[in-house]
N, C-alpha and C positions, 0 to 999 in steps of 0.2 A: 298827304302829295309830301314825295321825297325831294329834300335839295340836296343832291351828291357833291354838288360844287362847294358850296358851303364847308360840308363834311371832309371834302379833300382838302380846301382850306386852311380848317383844322386841324387834320391831319399833318397837315405841312408846317403847320406852323407850333407842333410838339415835337415834331421832330428835329427844328430847330434851337428849340426852348432846352430839349432832352442832353444837347451835346455837352460832352464830358460828366451826367451825370452818373452817379453809381447804380441807380436802379432805372432800368428800360422802362418809359412813357411810353411806346407804340410796341406793338409786338405783328406778328403776322394776322391774326385777328383782325386787328386795327385795319389794315388796308382791306383784308376780306370784307367789312363791313361797309366801306367806301364804294367798292366793285359790287357790291350786292344792291347798293343804293340803287347806284347807275343802272345796274340789269333792271329795277322796278320804276325805273324814271321815266322813262319813253324819251328821253332827251336826245338829241338828234345827235349829238356828241359822245353818247354813252359810250359807245364801240373803241372810240377811240379812246378815251381816258380810261377806260378799264384797260385796254391793252399797256397801255401807259402806267399805268398803276403795276402791271405784274413786271414789267420789264425792269423798273427800277427797285422791285422786291428781287427780281434775276440778280441785277448787279448790284446787289448790299452786300459789304462784307459784316454786317454788324449781326446778330441774333435773329433778323427779321430776314427769313426764308420762305419761298412761296409755299404752299403744300396742296393736297387735290383739290381741296374749295376755293382756293386761291384763281386755277384754272378753269374750274366748272364753274364760276362765277363769271368769268370772262366768256367764255362758250354759252351762260345763260344772256348773257346782253347779246352776243348774233343772236340768239334763238329770237329773243324777244323784241327787237329794234322793229318799230312802226316804220320807218324811214328806210331801209331798203328789203329788196327782195331777198327770199332765202337764202341765204350764204354759209352753203354747208362746206365748200372747202376752207372758208377762214376758219370757223369752228375745227376744222381736221387739220387746219395747222396748227392752231393753239396746242392741240392732241399732240403734234409731233415734238411741241416744243417740250411737254411733259416726258415724253417719252424720251428724249434725248436726254432732259436734266437728270432724271432717274439713272439712264448708262452711264454718263460724265458726271456728274458732281455730286446726287445723292441716291444711292443705291435701294435705299430707304422707302423712297418717293416712287412709290408703286400705284399706276393706276388701276381701278378697278372697273368691273362691268357697267356702274352707273355713268360714269364719265363717258365710255366708249358708246353706252346708249342713248346719251345726249345725241352725241355725232352723227349716229346713225338716223336717230329720230329728223334729225333736220335734212336728211338724203331723201329719208322717208317723204315726207312732205313737199318737197320741192318738184318733182316730178320729171328736174328735166333730164335730158340725153348722158347717161351715164352714171345715173345719181343709184340705181340698182345697184351695177355692177358694184359702186362704188362701197355701197352699204354691205353688201354679199365681203369685199375685202376688209371691210373692218372685222366683220364675224371669224372670216378666216385670222385673221391675224391676232384675234381675241384666244383663239384656241391655241394658235402657237404660243402665244405668250404662257398660257394657263399651262399647256406641256411642257415648259421650261421652267416652271416652279411658282408661276404668280397664280395663284389659285383664287385669287380676287378678281381677275380678270376673264374669270369664266361665263362664257356666252349661257344665259339664261333664257327660261321662256320670252323673257321681253324681248331680248334682243332677235330672237326668231320673228315673232312676229312682227316689228319693225324691218326686218328684211323683208318678209312676206309682201307687207305692208308698200314695201318701195317696188317691188315688182309689179304687182298689183296697179298701182297709179304709173307708172312709165312703161312698162310692156303690156299688161294685160293678164288676165287671169291664167293661162293655160302654164305662163312663165311662174306666176304665183303659187300654183299649184307644186311646181317642182319643190319648191321651196318649204310648202307643207309635208310634202313626200319625205323630204331628207330629215325632218322634226319627227314625223313618225319613224324613220326607223336610225334617229340617233341612240336609243338606249340608255341614256341616263336623263333623257327630258323627255318629255309627253306633249303634244299639243295640246292646246286649253279651248276653251269655247270660243274665244276670239281668234286663235289661228284660222279655225272652220268658218265662223262667221266672215272673216276679211277676206278668203276665197268665195266665198258663196256672194258676196255682195259683190265683188269683182264680175262675177258670172252674171248675175242680175243686171249690173248697169249695162250691158250687153245684150241683155234679154235672154240670155241660153239659160231655158229652163232646164233640159238635161242635165246639166253640169251643175247647175244649183243643187237640185234636188239629189242629184249624186254625191255631193258633199255633203248634205244633210245628211245621207245615209251612212256615209261615213263616221261623220259624228256619233251618231246613234251606236252605230258598230263600236265604237272604240268606247263610247260609256259604258255598253252592254259589255265588254271582254273588261272592267275594271278600269277605265280610267276616268276617274271621279272628275278633273277636270273640265271632260270634254261634255259634260252634262248639258244636252239642247237646252236651249233656252228661247223665251218668246220671241227675241231677238233675231235668233236662228228663223224661227220658222217664220219672221215677217220679212227676211231678206229672202227665204223663197217666195214667200206671196209676192214679194215687189218683182222676182223674176217673170214671173207669170203675169203677171199684169201689164209690165213692158212688152213681153212676147208677141200680146197681140192675137194669140193662138184662139181658134173657135173652142176649146176644152178648157180653155183657161178658167173658166169659172169653174166648171165640175172638179175641176183638179184642186182649185184653190178652195172649195169647199170640202174636199177629202181631208187637205192640210189641218184645217179649223176646227173640224169635225174630230180629228186625233187629238189638237189641244183640248177641246173643252172635254172630251171624255177623259183626258189625263191629270187636266183639273180636277174634276170630279173625283180621280179615284185620288186623290190627295197632292198632286203635283202643284201646287202653288205657284212656281213659278211660271207657269204654261196658263195664265188665267187670260184669254185673249181680252185686250182694250179696245178702246176705241179706234187707235191705229192699225190695228188687227183687222177689224171689220169694215173700218174702211179702204184697206188695201181691198179685202175681200170684195168689195161694193164692185170696186175698178176693176176687179176679173171678170166680174157679173156684167158691166154695165156695154159691152162691144155686143153683149149676144143677148142679153134677156133683161129687160128694166124692170120686168116683175119680180125677177129674184133679185136685182140691186134692191128695189125695195123693201123684199122681205128680210134681208139681211137688216136692215136700218130699225125694223120693228122688233128684231131679235137680240140686237146689240143694245148694252148699258145705256151710257152716256152719249147722245148726239152732240155733234156740232157741225158747224159749217161747212166742213169738208164733207161728212158725211151726207145733209142734204144737196147741196150743189153736185156731189158725184151721181145721185140718184136722178135729179132734174136732168143733168146730161145725159144718161141713159134716156133719160124720154126724149129727150131733144134728139135725140140721134133714130128714135124710133119711127118719130113722125106721125102725123094722124091727128085727129081732132080730140081722143080720148087719152091721147098722150099728152095733149099740152092742157087738157083738164086736170089729168095729175098732179102736172108742173105746177099749174095754178095752186092746188088745193097745198101742194107739200110747202109753195110758199105761204101759203096763210098759217097752216102748221106751225111754221117757224117762229113768226108773230107769237102764235098762242103759247111756244115753247120758251119764247124770249133767246131764241139764236140768231141773232145779227145775219143778215143777208149781206152778200159783199158784191161786188162788179161781177165775179164768176156767177156767182148763184143767178144773179138778173138777168146774164148775157145768154145764159141757158135755157132759160126759160122763154126769153125773145126768140130762141133759136128752135123751142118747142112751138111756140105759137106760129111762126113763120112758117114751119112743114106743115103745119095743121089742115088748113086749106079753107081755114074760116077767118073772117077779122073780130068779130066777136070779144074771142078772149085775148086776143092781142092786147086792144085796148083797155081790157080787164086787166093785165098785168101793167102794160105803162101807168095805168091811174094809178094801183098799186104802190111803184116804185117810187112815183111820185106823191103819193099821202107818206109815205115812208123819209121823204125829204131826200130822194137822190135822182139825179140826171141820169136817165139810161140810155 
């Protein structure tokens, strides 16, 4: 546990006691330690106290002067505060103070891309109106500062990815893709896997299968053209699968099967990054469950580790199908879960109840209810 208040009091004590001494008892790092303690503390007054310490440093005539880490520490306080909503504008004000001090007081105090990325990250997460434009504005300012001679402020791949995410969170996938295209034509920086996946996730969120798969194709092409950082990962394919699952398309299962089979083939060929895991197969089951409960169940026995989501999704598929045979399969899967030591949850039993409700018979429903009560649950 951090006690920044005590640290600040001790700092003040040392400051008073060191007056008139030849040896400097406290320095810039002393203040930075306390600021960082506030950032990690979760104290409701952390931001206020950290800003106060920064102001003290700015107003001092001694050798204690704020450095990049001092401003970065205050921004961290703002970012980590759990008592206020994301306040990117306050973080940008601290950044402005740094820029002004570098311009007027200390020309060697040059802001770098790390501190700019801190502020852009806050805009990226906020999703509030105007946040994406503010993030892009900071990116543009970084480039201007770099062009003026401060190479430390040059935007990097993280900068572009954060701006891309800001547009995805506030505006949507089409606007996010514009930043991806800007990155692709940058010349000095190439998009990486995160760039493409962020854009794919944005399309997947709205169930836009066509564009999610199109971005995956762009990613594959970029990698084949020599961009090693754009190597398609399991995470990228999972994003495409999520788009198919969310779309509700009748051919979602067929198209998802093709993607997973591609992953399986590439994994067997030596690409260990594309080994389908439980999450991949669970999403594949979801793609099948609206059209074919049987195919959804086939995936269940094709995958390695099965969890409660795997079984529940297949039971849901049978509940949607209806009929006595579907109810029997749902019951059999419930019994198999117990044998496999997979703990059912409320969704599992609710799906099973729905399967029995649509079966046209009473016996199976009673059997399921008895199984859930025996398992110690009220359903």
